[in-house]
C-alpha positions as CSV (number, residue, x, y, z in Angstrom):
1,I,139.8,-60.1,-102.6
2,Y,136.9,-62.2,-101.4
3,R,136.3,-63.1,-97.7
4,Q,137.3,-66.7,-98.2
5,E,140.7,-65.7,-99.7
6,L,141.8,-63.5,-96.8
7,P,143.1,-66.2,-94.4
8,L,145.6,-67.4,-97.1
9,Y,146.4,-63.9,-98.1
10,C,147.3,-62.9,-94.6
11,R,149.4,-66.0,-94.0
12,R,151.4,-65.3,-97.1
13,R,151.9,-61.7,-96.1
14,A,153.0,-62.7,-92.6
15,S,155.7,-65.0,-94.2
16,T,157.3,-61.9,-95.7
17,G,157.5,-60.1,-92.3
18,I,154.3,-58.2,-92.3
19,T,152.5,-58.1,-89.0
20,G,149.7,-55.7,-90.0
21,L,148.3,-54.0,-93.1
22,Y,145.6,-51.9,-94.8
23,L,144.1,-53.2,-98.0
24,G,143.6,-50.6,-100.7
25,T,141.3,-50.1,-103.6
26,L,141.8,-48.9,-107.1
27,A,139.1,-46.7,-108.8
28,A,136.0,-48.9,-109.1
29,P,132.2,-48.7,-109.3
30,V,130.6,-47.7,-106.0
31,K,128.7,-51.0,-105.6
32,R,132.0,-52.9,-106.1
33,L,133.7,-50.8,-103.4
34,Q,130.9,-51.3,-101.0
35,F,131.1,-55.1,-101.7
36,V,134.9,-55.4,-101.1
37,F,134.8,-53.3,-97.9
38,R,131.9,-55.5,-96.6
39,Q,134.1,-58.5,-97.3
40,L,136.9,-56.9,-95.4
41,A,134.8,-55.9,-92.5
42,D,133.4,-59.4,-92.2
43,Y,136.9,-60.8,-92.0
44,M,138.1,-58.1,-89.5
45,E,135.3,-59.0,-87.1
46,S,136.2,-62.7,-87.3
47,A,138.4,-64.7,-84.9
48,G,140.8,-65.3,-87.7
49,N,142.0,-61.7,-88.1
50,G,145.5,-61.8,-86.6
51,R,145.5,-65.5,-86.0
52,D,145.6,-66.5,-89.7
53,G,148.7,-64.3,-90.2
54,C,149.1,-60.6,-90.3
55,L,146.4,-58.4,-88.7
56,V,144.1,-56.4,-91.1
57,H,143.7,-52.9,-89.6
58,G,141.2,-51.6,-92.2
59,G,140.8,-50.3,-95.7
60,L,142.5,-47.7,-97.8
61,L,140.2,-45.8,-100.3
62,E,142.8,-44.7,-102.9
63,G,141.4,-44.4,-106.4
64,T,138.1,-42.7,-105.9
65,F,138.9,-39.0,-105.1
66,M,142.1,-38.4,-107.2
67,L,142.9,-36.2,-110.2
68,P,141.6,-37.9,-113.4
69,E,144.5,-36.5,-115.5
70,F,146.9,-38.1,-113.1
71,C,145.1,-41.5,-112.9
72,G,148.0,-43.8,-113.5
73,A,146.6,-47.3,-113.7
74,H,143.1,-46.3,-112.4
75,N,140.0,-46.2,-114.6
76,T,138.9,-42.6,-114.9
77,D,135.2,-43.8,-115.3
78,Y,135.2,-44.4,-111.6
79,I,137.0,-41.3,-110.3
80,Y,134.7,-38.7,-108.6
81,P,134.9,-35.2,-107.2
82,P,135.4,-35.1,-103.4
83,D,132.0,-35.6,-101.8
84,I,131.1,-36.4,-98.2
85,E,127.9,-38.2,-99.0
86,L,129.6,-40.4,-101.6
87,F,132.2,-41.3,-99.1
88,K,129.5,-42.3,-96.5
89,R,127.9,-44.5,-99.1
90,I,131.2,-46.3,-99.9
91,N,132.1,-46.6,-96.2
92,E,128.8,-48.1,-95.2
93,S,130.8,-50.9,-93.4
94,E,132.8,-48.2,-91.5
95,I,136.2,-49.9,-91.9
96,I,138.0,-47.3,-94.1
97,R,140.9,-46.0,-92.1
98,L,142.9,-44.3,-94.8
99,T,141.6,-42.2,-97.7
100,N,143.2,-40.4,-100.7
101,V,141.8,-36.9,-101.2
102,V,143.8,-34.7,-103.6
103,P,143.6,-30.9,-102.9
104,D,143.3,-30.0,-106.6
105,S,139.5,-29.3,-106.5
106,G,139.8,-26.7,-103.7
107,T,136.8,-26.2,-101.4
108,P,135.1,-29.6,-101.9
109,A,138.4,-31.3,-101.2
110,L,139.0,-29.3,-98.0
111,K,135.5,-30.1,-96.8
112,L,136.0,-33.8,-97.3
113,I,139.5,-33.8,-95.7
114,R,138.1,-31.9,-92.7
115,H,135.2,-34.3,-92.4
116,L,137.4,-37.4,-92.5
117,A,140.1,-36.0,-90.2
118,R,137.5,-35.2,-87.5
119,R,136.4,-38.8,-87.6
120,G,139.9,-40.2,-87.1
121,I,140.5,-41.2,-90.7
122,S,144.0,-40.5,-91.9
123,V,143.9,-38.5,-95.2
124,G,146.7,-38.7,-97.7
125,A,147.2,-37.2,-101.2
126,G,148.6,-39.0,-104.3
127,H,147.9,-38.8,-108.0
128,T,147.8,-35.0,-107.7
129,N,148.9,-31.9,-109.5
130,A,147.9,-29.5,-106.7
131,S,150.0,-26.5,-105.9
132,H,152.1,-26.0,-102.8
133,R,149.5,-23.4,-101.7
134,Q,146.7,-25.9,-102.1
135,F,148.6,-28.4,-100.0
136,Q,149.1,-25.8,-97.2
137,L,145.4,-25.3,-97.0
138,A,144.8,-29.1,-97.1
139,R,147.3,-29.6,-94.3
140,R,145.4,-27.1,-92.1
141,A,142.2,-29.1,-92.9
142,G,143.8,-32.3,-91.7
143,L,145.9,-33.8,-94.6
144,K,148.6,-36.0,-93.0
145,Y,150.7,-37.7,-95.6
146,I,151.7,-38.1,-99.3
147,I,150.8,-41.3,-101.0
148,H,153.7,-43.0,-102.9
149,L,155.7,-39.8,-103.5
150,L,157.2,-39.4,-107.0
151,N,155.0,-42.1,-108.3
152,G,151.3,-41.8,-109.0
153,P,152.2,-39.4,-110.7
154,T,153.2,-36.4,-108.5
155,G,152.9,-32.9,-110.0
156,H,155.7,-30.4,-109.6
157,S,156.7,-26.9,-110.7
158,Y,160.1,-25.3,-110.7
159,K,158.6,-21.8,-111.0
160,V,157.7,-19.6,-108.1
161,F,154.0,-19.4,-108.7
162,E,151.8,-20.8,-105.8
163,G,155.0,-22.0,-104.2
164,G,155.5,-24.8,-106.6
165,G,153.6,-28.0,-106.9
166,A,152.9,-31.3,-105.0
167,L,156.5,-32.3,-104.9
168,E,157.6,-29.0,-103.5
169,A,154.9,-29.2,-100.9
170,A,155.9,-32.8,-99.9
171,L,159.5,-31.7,-99.4
172,A,158.8,-28.4,-97.6
173,E,155.7,-29.2,-95.4
174,P,155.8,-31.5,-92.4
175,F,154.0,-34.3,-94.2
176,H,154.9,-37.9,-93.8
177,V,155.7,-39.4,-97.2
178,E,155.4,-42.9,-98.6
179,I,158.1,-44.4,-100.8
180,I,157.8,-47.5,-103.0
181,A,161.2,-49.0,-102.6
182,D,161.5,-51.5,-105.5
183,G,164.1,-49.5,-107.4
184,I,161.7,-49.2,-110.3
185,H,158.8,-46.9,-109.3
186,V,161.4,-44.4,-107.8
187,N,165.0,-44.2,-108.8
188,P,167.1,-45.0,-105.6
189,L,169.0,-41.8,-106.1
190,Y,165.8,-39.8,-105.5
191,V,165.1,-42.0,-102.4
192,R,168.4,-41.0,-100.9
193,D,167.6,-37.3,-101.4
194,I,164.1,-37.7,-99.9
195,L,165.5,-39.4,-96.8
196,A,168.1,-36.7,-96.5
197,R,165.5,-33.9,-96.8
198,K,162.7,-35.4,-94.7
199,G,164.6,-37.6,-92.2
200,P,163.8,-41.2,-91.6
201,G,161.0,-40.3,-89.1
202,K,158.9,-38.8,-91.9
203,V,159.4,-41.6,-94.5
204,M,157.1,-44.6,-94.7
205,L,158.3,-47.6,-96.7
206,V,155.5,-49.2,-98.8
207,T,155.2,-51.7,-101.6
208,D,151.7,-51.1,-103.1
209,S,152.0,-54.8,-104.2
210,M,148.9,-56.4,-105.7
211,F,147.8,-60.0,-105.9
212,P,150.3,-61.0,-108.6
213,S,153.1,-60.6,-106.1
214,Q,152.3,-63.9,-104.5
215,A,149.8,-65.4,-107.0
216,G,152.2,-67.6,-108.9
217,L,151.8,-67.9,-112.7
218,I,149.6,-64.9,-113.5
219,N,150.9,-63.1,-116.6
220,H,147.8,-61.0,-117.5
221,F,144.9,-59.6,-115.5
222,N,142.1,-57.0,-115.7
223,V,141.1,-54.7,-112.8
224,S,138.0,-52.4,-113.3
225,G,138.4,-52.5,-117.0
226,I,142.1,-51.8,-117.1
227,A,144.3,-54.6,-118.6
228,G,147.6,-55.4,-116.9
229,G,150.6,-57.5,-117.5
230,I,153.7,-58.7,-115.6
231,N,157.1,-57.8,-116.9
232,H,159.3,-60.6,-118.1
233,K,161.5,-60.6,-115.0
234,G,158.5,-60.6,-112.7
235,R,159.5,-57.3,-111.1
236,Y,156.5,-55.2,-111.6
237,A,152.9,-55.1,-113.1
238,Y,152.2,-52.6,-115.9
239,V,149.2,-51.2,-117.8
240,I,149.0,-52.9,-121.2
241,G,148.9,-50.4,-124.1
242,K,150.2,-47.3,-122.4
243,K,153.5,-45.7,-123.3
244,P,155.7,-44.8,-121.7
245,I,155.1,-47.6,-119.2
246,T,152.4,-46.9,-116.7
247,L,152.9,-49.1,-113.6
248,F,150.1,-51.0,-111.9
249,S,152.1,-52.0,-108.9
250,T,155.4,-53.4,-107.7
251,L,155.7,-57.1,-107.2
252,I,158.2,-57.1,-104.4
253,T,157.2,-58.0,-100.8
254,M,157.9,-55.8,-97.8
255,D,161.0,-57.7,-96.6
256,Q,162.5,-57.2,-100.1
257,A,161.7,-53.5,-100.0
258,F,163.3,-53.1,-96.7
259,G,166.4,-55.0,-97.9
260,N,166.6,-52.7,-100.9
261,L,166.6,-49.6,-98.6
262,L,169.3,-51.0,-96.5
263,S,171.4,-51.8,-99.6
264,W,171.0,-48.3,-101.0
265,L,172.1,-46.7,-97.8
266,T,175.0,-49.0,-97.0
267,V,177.5,-47.1,-99.2
268,E,177.7,-43.3,-99.2
269,G,177.0,-41.6,-102.5
270,P,175.2,-38.7,-104.2
271,G,171.5,-38.3,-104.9
272,I,170.1,-36.6,-108.0
273,W,169.4,-33.3,-106.3
């Protein structure tokens, strides 16, 4: 998103019930990330932020410090090991408020998590295959939440070693968890189970929607060298050429996601677990 596009973007988001948001990034070259966060910082400092529509609270750095093998729609050429100095370079505009740091790499990840947490930046973990034990150490360092649980992908293990995987950590530890509630990224039967296990106070509803969700007639696009397309019903964006389908993002808006959740919980029924 460019600076001049943000007023219209915020008006459109406000029309779907959103009053505030964080704008996130996929894996991208460092110079590109610096550029987009500068654009965002310029808008946040303007009189239009909050007047144009919803209020932009800051940026989410999602794709940079994840597990390459669990990249999803992100370009692995731009995924890096956790590094404090690299984060400082990317965050030269100082408007990043949320950051994805997966615990998989051990000590380097813990150092970055601790550095960010001490500076008031909320740290989450998604696109991870870390063990439950690694998540426990990360929580003590300052990890707060799980990014789009069950999508990303999220590693798991049904064996006893290391206490299981990321899924087991998300369910057992006092993390907040995000859920993409479009009925495609996560089967609604799993959503019911997660709500029952975590309680509604620990579940954050998100959409992860990208520009195609309100851009009109876009059928194909390219982000950081990864080609994407829109499914024929206009329900989600997917990575072209990957099977089984790798999802880029949902296309539903926040009011639709909230409506989905209410519908799923209106009638009693079983979950998968």
